[in-house]
ROLUM-931236 format. One record per residue: x, y, z of N, C-alpha, C in turn; residue number from 1. Coordinates in pm, whole numbers. Atoms other than C-alpha are relative to their C-alpha. Layout:
<atom n_xx="X" n_yy="Y" n_zz="Z" ca_xx="X" ca_yy="Y" ca_zz="Z" c_xx="X" c_yy="Y" c_zz="Z" n="NUM"/>
...
***
This chain:
<atom n_xx="42" n_yy="-125" n_zz="65" ca_xx="959" ca_yy="-972" ca_zz="-772" c_xx="47" c_yy="118" c_zz="71" n="1"/>
<atom n_xx="-55" n_yy="-129" n_zz="-51" ca_xx="1077" ca_yy="-625" ca_zz="-733" c_xx="-102" c_yy="103" c_zz="-9" n="2"/>
<atom n_xx="80" n_yy="-123" n_zz="2" ca_xx="892" ca_yy="-310" ca_zz="-635" c_xx="90" c_yy="118" c_zz="25" n="3"/>
<atom n_xx="-66" n_yy="-104" n_zz="-25" ca_xx="1025" ca_yy="19" ca_zz="-657" c_xx="-69" c_yy="130" c_zz="-15" n="4"/>
<atom n_xx="70" n_yy="-126" n_zz="-7" ca_xx="926" ca_yy="400" ca_zz="-619" c_xx="77" c_yy="105" c_zz="-41" n="5"/>
<atom n_xx="-77" n_yy="-118" n_zz="46" ca_xx="1050" ca_yy="705" ca_zz="-795" c_xx="-32" c_yy="98" c_zz="107" n="6"/>
<atom n_xx="32" n_yy="-87" n_zz="-108" ca_xx="870" ca_yy="891" ca_zz="-514" c_xx="57" c_yy="-15" c_zz="126" n="7"/>
<atom n_xx="-31" n_yy="47" n_zz="-135" ca_xx="981" ca_yy="710" ca_zz="-211" c_xx="110" c_yy="-116" c_zz="-11" n="8"/>
<atom n_xx="-106" n_yy="101" n_zz="21" ca_xx="1321" ca_yy="524" ca_zz="-269" c_xx="0" c_yy="-92" c_zz="138" n="9"/>
<atom n_xx="2" n_yy="84" n_zz="-106" ca_xx="1365" ca_yy="223" ca_zz="-43" c_xx="105" c_yy="62" c_zz="108" n="10"/>
<atom n_xx="-82" n_yy="-28" n_zz="-112" ca_xx="1525" ca_yy="288" ca_zz="297" c_xx="29" c_yy="152" c_zz="13" n="11"/>
<atom n_xx="-2" n_yy="-142" n_zz="6" ca_xx="1459" ca_yy="665" ca_zz="245" c_xx="-96" c_yy="63" c_zz="101" n="12"/>
<atom n_xx="98" n_yy="-70" n_zz="-65" ca_xx="1275" ca_yy="923" ca_zz="440" c_xx="-111" c_yy="44" c_zz="-86" n="13"/>
<atom n_xx="108" n_yy="-21" n_zz="91" ca_xx="918" ca_yy="967" ca_zz="300" c_xx="-29" c_yy="150" c_zz="23" n="14"/>
<atom n_xx="22" n_yy="-136" n_zz="1" ca_xx="864" ca_yy="1331" ca_zz="190" c_xx="-138" c_yy="36" c_zz="69" n="15"/>
<atom n_xx="125" n_yy="-60" n_zz="-81" ca_xx="586" ca_yy="1539" ca_zz="379" c_xx="-107" c_yy="-14" c_zz="-90" n="16"/>
<atom n_xx="117" n_yy="-17" n_zz="81" ca_xx="375" ca_yy="1565" ca_zz="72" c_xx="-81" c_yy="-130" c_zz="-21" n="17"/>
<atom n_xx="81" n_yy="133" n_zz="5" ca_xx="271" ca_yy="1186" ca_zz="97" c_xx="-68" c_yy="-23" c_zz="142" n="18"/>
<atom n_xx="67" n_yy="13" n_zz="-130" ca_xx="167" ca_yy="1236" ca_zz="469" c_xx="-135" c_yy="47" c_zz="-5" n="19"/>
<atom n_xx="145" n_yy="-33" n_zz="-38" ca_xx="-183" ca_yy="1289" ca_zz="605" c_xx="5" c_yy="163" c_zz="19" n="20"/>
<atom n_xx="12" n_yy="-157" n_zz="-31" ca_xx="-285" ca_yy="1661" ca_zz="624" c_xx="-2" c_yy="41" c_zz="138" n="21"/>
<atom n_xx="-31" n_yy="-17" n_zz="-133" ca_xx="-296" ca_yy="1637" ca_zz="1003" c_xx="103" c_yy="13" c_zz="52" n="22"/>
<atom n_xx="-146" n_yy="-15" n_zz="-45" ca_xx="74" ca_yy="1621" ca_zz="1015" c_xx="77" c_yy="88" c_zz="-106" n="23"/>
<atom n_xx="-64" n_yy="-85" n_zz="93" ca_xx="121" ca_yy="1876" ca_zz="738" c_xx="15" c_yy="-30" c_zz="-139" n="24"/>
<atom n_xx="-28" n_yy="44" n_zz="130" ca_xx="114" ca_yy="1675" ca_zz="429" c_xx="-125" c_yy="10" c_zz="-101" n="25"/>
<atom n_xx="111" n_yy="-25" n_zz="95" ca_xx="-101" ca_yy="1663" ca_zz="119" c_xx="-83" c_yy="-132" c_zz="-50" n="26"/>
<atom n_xx="67" n_yy="127" n_zz="27" ca_xx="-180" ca_yy="1286" ca_zz="129" c_xx="7" c_yy="-62" c_zz="-146" n="27"/>
<atom n_xx="-18" n_yy="36" n_zz="143" ca_xx="-41" ca_yy="1220" ca_zz="-229" c_xx="39" c_yy="-123" c_zz="6" n="28"/>
<atom n_xx="-30" n_yy="130" n_zz="19" ca_xx="-23" ca_yy="864" ca_zz="-326" c_xx="140" c_yy="-28" c_zz="-66" n="29"/>
<atom n_xx="-135" n_yy="14" n_zz="66" ca_xx="349" ca_yy="751" ca_zz="-424" c_xx="-10" c_yy="-81" c_zz="-119" n="30"/>
<atom n_xx="-18" n_yy="61" n_zz="118" ca_xx="446" ca_yy="633" ca_zz="-760" c_xx="63" c_yy="-133" c_zz="30" n="31"/>
<atom n_xx="-48" n_yy="122" n_zz="-18" ca_xx="505" ca_yy="253" ca_zz="-764" c_xx="18" c_yy="-71" c_zz="-135" n="32"/>
<atom n_xx="-17" n_yy="71" n_zz="116" ca_xx="645" ca_yy="19" ca_zz="-1022" c_xx="46" c_yy="-146" c_zz="37" n="33"/>
<atom n_xx="-38" n_yy="137" n_zz="-33" ca_xx="686" ca_yy="-353" ca_zz="-1012" c_xx="31" c_yy="-84" c_zz="-136" n="34"/>
<atom n_xx="-55" n_yy="85" n_zz="87" ca_xx="854" ca_yy="-634" ca_zz="-1206" c_xx="27" c_yy="-141" c_zz="37" n="35"/>
<atom n_xx="-54" n_yy="141" n_zz="-48" ca_xx="938" ca_yy="-999" ca_zz="-1223" c_xx="-121" c_yy="-99" c_zz="46" n="36"/>
<atom n_xx="108" n_yy="84" n_zz="-51" ca_xx="594" ca_yy="-1156" ca_zz="-1164" c_xx="5" c_yy="-124" c_zz="-66" n="37"/>
<atom n_xx="-8" n_yy="137" n_zz="53" ca_xx="575" ca_yy="-1529" ca_zz="-1203" c_xx="-103" c_yy="-41" c_zz="-108" n="38"/>
<atom n_xx="100" n_yy="60" n_zz="101" ca_xx="391" ca_yy="-1721" ca_zz="-1487" c_xx="-127" c_yy="-25" c_zz="96" n="39"/>
<atom n_xx="132" n_yy="2" n_zz="-79" ca_xx="23" ca_yy="-1738" ca_zz="-1385" c_xx="-44" c_yy="103" c_zz="69" n="40"/>
<atom n_xx="49" n_yy="-123" n_zz="-63" ca_xx="-7" ca_yy="-1393" ca_zz="-1255" c_xx="-130" c_yy="50" c_zz="-82" n="41"/>
<atom n_xx="137" n_yy="-38" n_zz="68" ca_xx="-368" ca_yy="-1281" ca_zz="-1317" c_xx="-31" c_yy="144" c_zz="34" n="42"/>
<atom n_xx="17" n_yy="-139" n_zz="-53" ca_xx="-359" ca_yy="-953" ca_zz="-1124" c_xx="93" c_yy="21" c_zz="115" n="43"/>
<atom n_xx="-85" n_yy="-41" n_zz="-102" ca_xx="-183" ca_yy="-763" ca_zz="-846" c_xx="-69" c_yy="65" c_zz="123" n="44"/>
<atom n_xx="50" n_yy="-79" n_zz="-121" ca_xx="-251" ca_yy="-613" ca_zz="-496" c_xx="115" c_yy="72" c_zz="52" n="45"/>
<atom n_xx="-88" n_yy="-77" n_zz="-58" ca_xx="-69" ca_yy="-350" ca_zz="-319" c_xx="-43" c_yy="37" c_zz="151" n="46"/>
<atom n_xx="21" n_yy="-38" n_zz="-138" ca_xx="-43" ca_yy="-280" ca_zz="61" c_xx="104" c_yy="98" c_zz="56" n="47"/>
<atom n_xx="-86" n_yy="-79" n_zz="-78" ca_xx="129" ca_yy="-20" ca_zz="282" c_xx="-32" c_yy="-15" c_zz="151" n="48"/>
<atom n_xx="21" n_yy="47" n_zz="-132" ca_xx="174" ca_yy="-123" ca_zz="658" c_xx="105" c_yy="63" c_zz="79" n="49"/>
<atom n_xx="-90" n_yy="-52" n_zz="-89" ca_xx="322" ca_yy="53" ca_zz="941" c_xx="1" c_yy="-101" c_zz="118" n="50"/>
<atom n_xx="-10" n_yy="97" n_zz="-108" ca_xx="438" ca_yy="-222" ca_zz="1201" c_xx="16" c_yy="75" c_zz="134" n="51"/>
<atom n_xx="-50" n_yy="-65" n_zz="-113" ca_xx="535" ca_yy="47" ca_zz="1447" c_xx="-99" c_yy="81" c_zz="66" n="52"/>
<atom n_xx="127" n_yy="-76" n_zz="-66" ca_xx="184" ca_yy="214" ca_zz="1516" c_xx="-29" c_yy="-62" c_zz="135" n="53"/>
<atom n_xx="33" n_yy="38" n_zz="-137" ca_xx="97" ca_yy="194" ca_zz="1882" c_xx="-145" c_yy="-53" c_zz="22" n="54"/>
<atom n_xx="133" n_yy="54" n_zz="-22" ca_xx="-206" ca_yy="-15" ca_zz="1832" c_xx="-3" c_yy="-145" c_zz="43" n="55"/>
<atom n_xx="10" n_yy="150" n_zz="-36" ca_xx="-87" ca_yy="-365" ca_zz="1909" c_xx="6" c_yy="-78" c_zz="-132" n="56"/>
<atom n_xx="15" n_yy="71" n_zz="134" ca_xx="-143" ca_yy="-467" ca_zz="1542" c_xx="49" c_yy="77" c_zz="-117" n="57"/>
<atom n_xx="-45" n_yy="-85" n_zz="88" ca_xx="17" ca_yy="-200" ca_zz="1347" c_xx="-109" c_yy="102" c_zz="-71" n="58"/>
<atom n_xx="90" n_yy="-89" n_zz="58" ca_xx="-172" ca_yy="32" ca_zz="1092" c_xx="10" c_yy="-20" c_zz="-146" n="59"/>
<atom n_xx="-6" n_yy="10" n_zz="146" ca_xx="-283" ca_yy="-30" ca_zz="734" c_xx="-40" c_yy="125" c_zz="-67" n="60"/>
<atom n_xx="10" n_yy="-123" n_zz="67" ca_xx="-231" ca_yy="271" ca_zz="519" c_xx="-60" c_yy="-20" c_zz="-147" n="61"/>
<atom n_xx="48" n_yy="27" n_zz="137" ca_xx="-323" ca_yy="110" ca_zz="177" c_xx="-11" c_yy="-132" c_zz="-22" n="62"/>
<atom n_xx="36" n_yy="135" n_zz="43" ca_xx="-491" ca_yy="-201" ca_zz="59" c_xx="-74" c_yy="16" c_zz="-124" n="63"/>
<atom n_xx="54" n_yy="4" n_zz="125" ca_xx="-562" ca_yy="-215" ca_zz="-307" c_xx="12" c_yy="-147" c_zz="-67" n="64"/>
<atom n_xx="0" n_yy="136" n_zz="62" ca_xx="-665" ca_yy="-548" ca_zz="-485" c_xx="-44" c_yy="10" c_zz="-133" n="65"/>
<atom n_xx="67" n_yy="15" n_zz="126" ca_xx="-779" ca_yy="-659" ca_zz="-827" c_xx="60" c_yy="95" c_zz="-107" n="66"/>
<atom n_xx="-73" n_yy="-86" n_zz="97" ca_xx="-514" ca_yy="-448" ca_zz="-1016" c_xx="27" c_yy="-91" c_zz="-131" n="67"/>
<atom n_xx="-8" n_yy="78" n_zz="123" ca_xx="-529" ca_yy="-581" ca_zz="-1385" c_xx="141" c_yy="-46" c_zz="-13" n="68"/>
<atom n_xx="-141" n_yy="57" n_zz="26" ca_xx="-228" ca_yy="-804" ca_zz="-1482" c_xx="80" c_yy="89" c_zz="-95" n="69"/>
<atom n_xx="-81" n_yy="-80" n_zz="92" ca_xx="-127" ca_yy="-557" ca_zz="-1762" c_xx="56" c_yy="122" c_zz="64" n="70"/>
<atom n_xx="-52" n_yy="-125" n_zz="-56" ca_xx="-74" ca_yy="-282" ca_zz="-1520" c_xx="125" c_yy="-38" c_zz="98" n="71"/>
<atom n_xx="-127" n_yy="33" n_zz="-77" ca_xx="281" ca_yy="-283" ca_zz="-1358" c_xx="44" c_yy="120" c_zz="51" n="72"/>
<atom n_xx="-40" n_yy="-116" n_zz="-51" ca_xx="302" ca_yy="68" ca_zz="-1230" c_xx="-112" c_yy="88" c_zz="34" n="73"/>
<atom n_xx="105" n_yy="-108" n_zz="-37" ca_xx="101" ca_yy="362" ca_zz="-1069" c_xx="88" c_yy="119" c_zz="6" n="74"/>
<atom n_xx="-73" n_yy="-131" n_zz="-16" ca_xx="200" ca_yy="721" ca_zz="-1120" c_xx="-29" c_yy="61" c_zz="130" n="75"/>
<atom n_xx="17" n_yy="-79" n_zz="-135" ca_xx="234" ca_yy="969" ca_zz="-812" c_xx="-133" c_yy="67" c_zz="-19" n="76"/>
<atom n_xx="112" n_yy="-92" n_zz="-13" ca_xx="-110" ca_yy="1094" ca_zz="-720" c_xx="-101" c_yy="-51" c_zz="-97" n="77"/>
<atom n_xx="108" n_yy="40" n_zz="99" ca_xx="-294" ca_yy="886" ca_zz="-994" c_xx="-118" c_yy="-67" c_zz="61" n="78"/>
<atom n_xx="112" n_yy="76" n_zz="-20" ca_xx="-619" ca_yy="751" ca_zz="-1004" c_xx="21" c_yy="-142" c_zz="-13" n="79"/>
<atom n_xx="-11" n_yy="151" n_zz="12" ca_xx="-643" ca_yy="365" ca_zz="-964" c_xx="-48" c_yy="-35" c_zz="-129" n="80"/>
<atom n_xx="44" n_yy="48" n_zz="121" ca_xx="-694" ca_yy="174" ca_zz="-1284" c_xx="-149" c_yy="-54" c_zz="26" n="81"/>
<atom n_xx="145" n_yy="64" n_zz="10" ca_xx="-1058" ca_yy="68" ca_zz="-1374" c_xx="8" c_yy="-143" c_zz="50" n="82"/>
<atom n_xx="15" n_yy="130" n_zz="-49" ca_xx="-1160" ca_yy="-243" ca_zz="-1188" c_xx="76" c_yy="-31" c_zz="121" n="83"/>
<atom n_xx="-57" n_yy="9" n_zz="-136" ca_xx="-931" ca_yy="-211" ca_zz="-889" c_xx="-87" c_yy="29" c_zz="108" n="84"/>
<atom n_xx="73" n_yy="-28" n_zz="-114" ca_xx="-1069" ca_yy="-220" ca_zz="-544" c_xx="95" c_yy="57" c_zz="110" n="85"/>
<atom n_xx="-67" n_yy="-58" n_zz="-115" ca_xx="-925" ca_yy="23" ca_zz="-292" c_xx="-77" c_yy="-50" c_zz="134" n="86"/>
<atom n_xx="62" n_yy="47" n_zz="-132" ca_xx="-1011" ca_yy="-119" ca_zz="69" c_xx="3" c_yy="122" c_zz="100" n="87"/>
<atom n_xx="-9" n_yy="-96" n_zz="-125" ca_xx="-1083" ca_yy="106" ca_zz="382" c_xx="113" c_yy="-21" c_zz="73" n="88"/>
<atom n_xx="-125" n_yy="15" n_zz="-82" ca_xx="-765" ca_yy="176" ca_zz="540" c_xx="-29" c_yy="31" c_zz="150" n="89"/>
<atom n_xx="29" n_yy="-23" n_zz="-127" ca_xx="-725" ca_yy="216" ca_zz="911" c_xx="-35" c_yy="148" c_zz="53" n="90"/>
<atom n_xx="57" n_yy="-139" n_zz="-28" ca_xx="-816" ca_yy="596" ca_zz="903" c_xx="-145" c_yy="-11" c_zz="-16" n="91"/>
<atom n_xx="139" n_yy="7" n_zz="27" ca_xx="-1159" ca_yy="473" ca_zz="784" c_xx="-50" c_yy="44" c_zz="-119" n="92"/>
<atom n_xx="47" n_yy="-32" n_zz="146" ca_xx="-1166" ca_yy="566" ca_zz="417" c_xx="74" c_yy="-81" c_zz="-93" n="93"/>
<atom n_xx="-53" n_yy="86" n_zz="107" ca_xx="-1090" ca_yy="392" ca_zz="90" c_xx="117" c_yy="72" c_zz="-56" n="94"/>
<atom n_xx="-116" n_yy="-54" n_zz="83" ca_xx="-752" ca_yy="461" ca_zz="-81" c_xx="120" c_yy="17" c_zz="90" n="95"/>
<atom n_xx="-130" n_yy="-17" n_zz="-53" ca_xx="-402" ca_yy="582" ca_zz="13" c_xx="-26" c_yy="99" c_zz="132" n="96"/>
<atom n_xx="5" n_yy="-87" n_zz="-127" ca_xx="-381" ca_yy="724" ca_zz="382" c_xx="147" c_yy="10" c_zz="38" n="97"/>
<atom n_xx="-148" n_yy="-33" n_zz="-32" ca_xx="-32" ca_yy="882" ca_zz="424" c_xx="29" c_yy="-19" c_zz="144" n="98"/>
<atom n_xx="-77" n_yy="16" n_zz="-126" ca_xx="198" ca_yy="858" ca_zz="725" c_xx="-65" c_yy="109" c_zz="93" n="99"/>
<atom n_xx="38" n_yy="-108" n_zz="-113" ca_xx="66" ca_yy="1031" ca_zz="1057" c_xx="35" c_yy="-60" c_zz="127" n="100"/>
<atom n_xx="-14" n_yy="54" n_zz="-113" ca_xx="247" ca_yy="892" ca_zz="1331" c_xx="14" c_yy="82" c_zz="128" n="101"/>
<atom n_xx="-12" n_yy="-83" n_zz="-112" ca_xx="258" ca_yy="1011" ca_zz="1688" c_xx="138" c_yy="63" c_zz="11" n="102"/>
<atom n_xx="-136" n_yy="-39" n_zz="-13" ca_xx="560" ca_yy="1228" ca_zz="1783" c_xx="90" c_yy="-115" c_zz="73" n="103"/>
<atom n_xx="-89" n_yy="106" n_zz="-30" ca_xx="851" ca_yy="1011" ca_zz="1850" c_xx="102" c_yy="-44" c_zz="-105" n="104"/>
<atom n_xx="-99" n_yy="66" n_zz="92" ca_xx="1090" ca_yy="791" ca_zz="1670" c_xx="-65" c_yy="-31" c_zz="-136" n="105"/>
<atom n_xx="48" n_yy="21" n_zz="128" ca_xx="1048" ca_yy="742" ca_zz="1297" c_xx="-79" c_yy="-134" c_zz="-7" n="106"/>
<atom n_xx="74" n_yy="122" n_zz="29" ca_xx="801" ca_yy="471" ca_zz="1186" c_xx="54" c_yy="-51" c_zz="-132" n="107"/>
<atom n_xx="-26" n_yy="80" n_zz="115" ca_xx="865" ca_yy="194" ca_zz="920" c_xx="-114" c_yy="-10" c_zz="-86" n="108"/>
<atom n_xx="120" n_yy="24" n_zz="71" ca_xx="625" ca_yy="187" ca_zz="635" c_xx="50" c_yy="-106" c_zz="-131" n="109"/>
<atom n_xx="-31" n_yy="99" n_zz="66" ca_xx="628" ca_yy="-133" ca_zz="442" c_xx="-84" c_yy="-6" c_zz="-117" n="110"/>
<atom n_xx="81" n_yy="-14" n_zz="121" ca_xx="508" ca_yy="-110" ca_zz="76" c_xx="23" c_yy="-146" c_zz="-67" n="111"/>
<atom n_xx="-5" n_yy="129" n_zz="53" ca_xx="430" ca_yy="-460" ca_zz="-83" c_xx="-94" c_yy="-11" c_zz="-126" n="112"/>
<atom n_xx="82" n_yy="42" n_zz="125" ca_xx="312" ca_yy="-575" ca_zz="-419" c_xx="-11" c_yy="-146" c_zz="-3" n="113"/>
<atom n_xx="25" n_yy="150" n_zz="-2" ca_xx="158" ca_yy="-927" ca_zz="-449" c_xx="-53" c_yy="-22" c_zz="-158" n="114"/>
<atom n_xx="46" n_yy="62" n_zz="121" ca_xx="138" ca_yy="-1118" ca_zz="-775" c_xx="-106" c_yy="-100" c_zz="30" n="115"/>
<atom n_xx="109" n_yy="77" n_zz="-30" ca_xx="-201" ca_yy="-1291" ca_zz="-758" c_xx="-43" c_yy="-93" c_zz="-104" n="116"/>
<atom n_xx="50" n_yy="87" n_zz="94" ca_xx="-332" ca_yy="-1595" ca_zz="-932" c_xx="-146" c_yy="7" c_zz="-37" n="117"/>
<atom n_xx="142" n_yy="-27" n_zz="47" ca_xx="-689" ca_yy="-1471" ca_zz="-967" c_xx="-9" c_yy="136" c_zz="-49" n="118"/>
<atom n_xx="10" n_yy="-131" n_zz="42" ca_xx="-795" ca_yy="-1165" ca_zz="-1148" c_xx="-101" c_yy="96" c_zz="86" n="119"/>
<atom n_xx="85" n_yy="-80" n_zz="-95" ca_xx="-1058" ca_yy="-1064" ca_zz="-884" c_xx="-25" c_yy="-89" c_zz="128" n="120"/>
<atom n_xx="20" n_yy="77" n_zz="-124" ca_xx="-1060" ca_yy="-1178" ca_zz="-521" c_xx="-141" c_yy="-20" c_zz="31" n="121"/>
<atom n_xx="144" n_yy="34" n_zz="-52" ca_xx="-1382" ca_yy="-1346" ca_zz="-400" c_xx="-26" c_yy="45" c_zz="121" n="122"/>
<atom n_xx="42" n_yy="-68" n_zz="-121" ca_xx="-1465" ca_yy="-1092" ca_zz="-148" c_xx="-120" c_yy="109" c_zz="-38" n="123"/>
<atom n_xx="109" n_yy="-119" n_zz="15" ca_xx="-1782" ca_yy="-881" ca_zz="-122" c_xx="53" c_yy="136" c_zz="27" n="124"/>
<atom n_xx="-51" n_yy="-146" n_zz="-9" ca_xx="-1728" ca_yy="-500" ca_zz="-187" c_xx="-23" c_yy="50" c_zz="155" n="125"/>
<atom n_xx="34" n_yy="-49" n_zz="-128" ca_xx="-1871" ca_yy="-452" ca_zz="163" c_xx="86" c_yy="-62" c_zz="108" n="126"/>
<atom n_xx="-70" n_yy="71" n_zz="-103" ca_xx="-1626" ca_yy="-658" ca_zz="347" c_xx="126" c_yy="105" c_zz="33" n="127"/>
<atom n_xx="-109" n_yy="-92" n_zz="-64" ca_xx="-1333" ca_yy="-510" ca_zz="560" c_xx="126" c_yy="-37" c_zz="-77" n="128"/>
<atom n_xx="-121" n_yy="17" n_zz="61" ca_xx="-993" ca_yy="-467" ca_zz="442" c_xx="89" c_yy="-138" c_zz="56" n="129"/>
<atom n_xx="-57" n_yy="116" n_zz="-70" ca_xx="-893" ca_yy="-745" ca_zz="705" c_xx="-32" c_yy="-128" c_zz="-74" n="130"/>
<atom n_xx="43" n_yy="109" n_zz="83" ca_xx="-1117" ca_yy="-984" ca_zz="496" c_xx="68" c_yy="0" c_zz="-139" n="131"/>
<atom n_xx="-73" n_yy="-1" n_zz="133" ca_xx="-969" ca_yy="-887" ca_zz="174" c_xx="143" c_yy="-47" c_zz="3" n="132"/>
<atom n_xx="-132" n_yy="38" n_zz="-13" ca_xx="-607" ca_yy="-917" ca_zz="308" c_xx="15" c_yy="-159" c_zz="36" n="133"/>
<atom n_xx="-3" n_yy="134" n_zz="-28" ca_xx="-693" ca_yy="-1273" ca_zz="442" c_xx="-21" c_yy="-77" c_zz="-149" n="134"/>
<atom n_xx="21" n_yy="61" n_zz="132" ca_xx="-838" ca_yy="-1368" ca_zz="110" c_xx="114" c_yy="18" c_zz="-94" n="135"/>
<atom n_xx="-120" n_yy="-33" n_zz="79" ca_xx="-543" ca_yy="-1216" ca_zz="-66" c_xx="100" c_yy="-114" c_zz="38" n="136"/>
<atom n_xx="-112" n_yy="76" n_zz="-38" ca_xx="-305" ca_yy="-1439" ca_zz="135" c_xx="-21" c_yy="-150" c_zz="-58" n="137"/>
<atom n_xx="20" n_yy="124" n_zz="79" ca_xx="-463" ca_yy="-1754" ca_zz="-29" c_xx="23" c_yy="-8" c_zz="-139" n="138"/>
<atom n_xx="-16" n_yy="-1" n_zz="137" ca_xx="-404" ca_yy="-1638" ca_zz="-369" c_xx="138" c_yy="64" c_zz="-48" n="139"/>
<atom n_xx="-111" n_yy="-60" n_zz="28" ca_xx="-55" ca_yy="-1503" ca_zz="-359" c_xx="96" c_yy="-93" c_zz="-72" n="140"/>
<atom n_xx="-90" n_yy="72" n_zz="63" ca_xx="199" ca_yy="-1623" ca_zz="-610" c_xx="138" c_yy="44" c_zz="33" n="141"/>
<atom n_xx="-125" n_yy="-54" n_zz="-40" ca_xx="491" ca_yy="-1395" ca_zz="-522" c_xx="-16" c_yy="130" c_zz="53" n="142"/>
<atom n_xx="19" n_yy="-144" n_zz="-47" ca_xx="567" ca_yy="-1062" ca_zz="-355" c_xx="137" c_yy="74" c_zz="-4" n="143"/>
<atom n_xx="-104" n_yy="-62" n_zz="3" ca_xx="806" ca_yy="-797" ca_zz="-342" c_xx="-27" c_yy="127" c_zz="82" n="144"/>
<atom n_xx="12" n_yy="-99" n_zz="-79" ca_xx="855" ca_yy="-521" ca_zz="-86" c_xx="124" c_yy="84" c_zz="11" n="145"/>
<atom n_xx="-115" n_yy="-90" n_zz="-50" ca_xx="1054" ca_yy="-221" ca_zz="39" c_xx="-54" c_yy="75" c_zz="118" n="146"/>
<atom n_xx="24" n_yy="-79" n_zz="-138" ca_xx="1059" ca_yy="-2" ca_zz="359" c_xx="50" c_yy="141" c_zz="-20" n="147"/>
<atom n_xx="-50" n_yy="-120" n_zz="-16" ca_xx="1084" ca_yy="355" ca_zz="400" c_xx="-26" c_yy="56" c_zz="135" n="148"/>
<atom n_xx="29" n_yy="-55" n_zz="-140" ca_xx="1069" ca_yy="581" ca_zz="716" c_xx="-81" c_yy="141" c_zz="5" n="149"/>
<atom n_xx="50" n_yy="-145" n_zz="-28" ca_xx="860" ca_yy="884" ca_zz="838" c_xx="-2" c_yy="21" c_zz="139" n="150"/>
<atom n_xx="2" n_yy="-41" n_zz="-139" ca_xx="892" ca_yy="1079" ca_zz="1146" c_xx="-93" c_yy="120" c_zz="18" n="151"/>
<atom n_xx="84" n_yy="-111" n_zz="-22" ca_xx="622" ca_yy="1329" ca_zz="1277" c_xx="83" c_yy="120" c_zz="23" n="152"/>
<atom n_xx="-84" n_yy="-109" n_zz="-10" ca_xx="778" ca_yy="1664" ca_zz="1206" c_xx="-13" c_yy="72" c_zz="133" n="153"/>
<atom n_xx="17" n_yy="-79" n_zz="-132" ca_xx="652" ca_yy="1793" ca_zz="1551" c_xx="111" c_yy="-73" c_zz="100" n="154"/>
<atom n_xx="-71" n_yy="79" n_zz="-88" ca_xx="886" ca_yy="1523" ca_zz="1708" c_xx="151" c_yy="85" c_zz="37" n="155"/>
***
């Protein structure tokens, strides 16, 4: 599968507007598009993960599951399609949580789209995003990813 973004090209620097307000951003979710899903795809999921976060386990910025199979893109700043489930990110709220790394070197942000073999993950709505990600891993047919960079402007 392939995932692209008109907002954040692969291997580029992420624009400040996508970052959290605490670092001067507007926390706008990026545009994403994907293609090449295999036969049997019943839906999609999206994640954004920062493996460089100084937590020992990275930082989850975005976890969205249950995207209908007929949706193959999200516009910049758009509301999620009906029926999707945004899970609580590591900031503690559901939805896109833009970059806000500590001062220092740039962090890597890995955007991944998952082709899923079920239209809805068997996960209670009150579950954590960790439970959603684990359940997702058992239902993945294919993935596509790209990485972009962001550095705290005060660095």
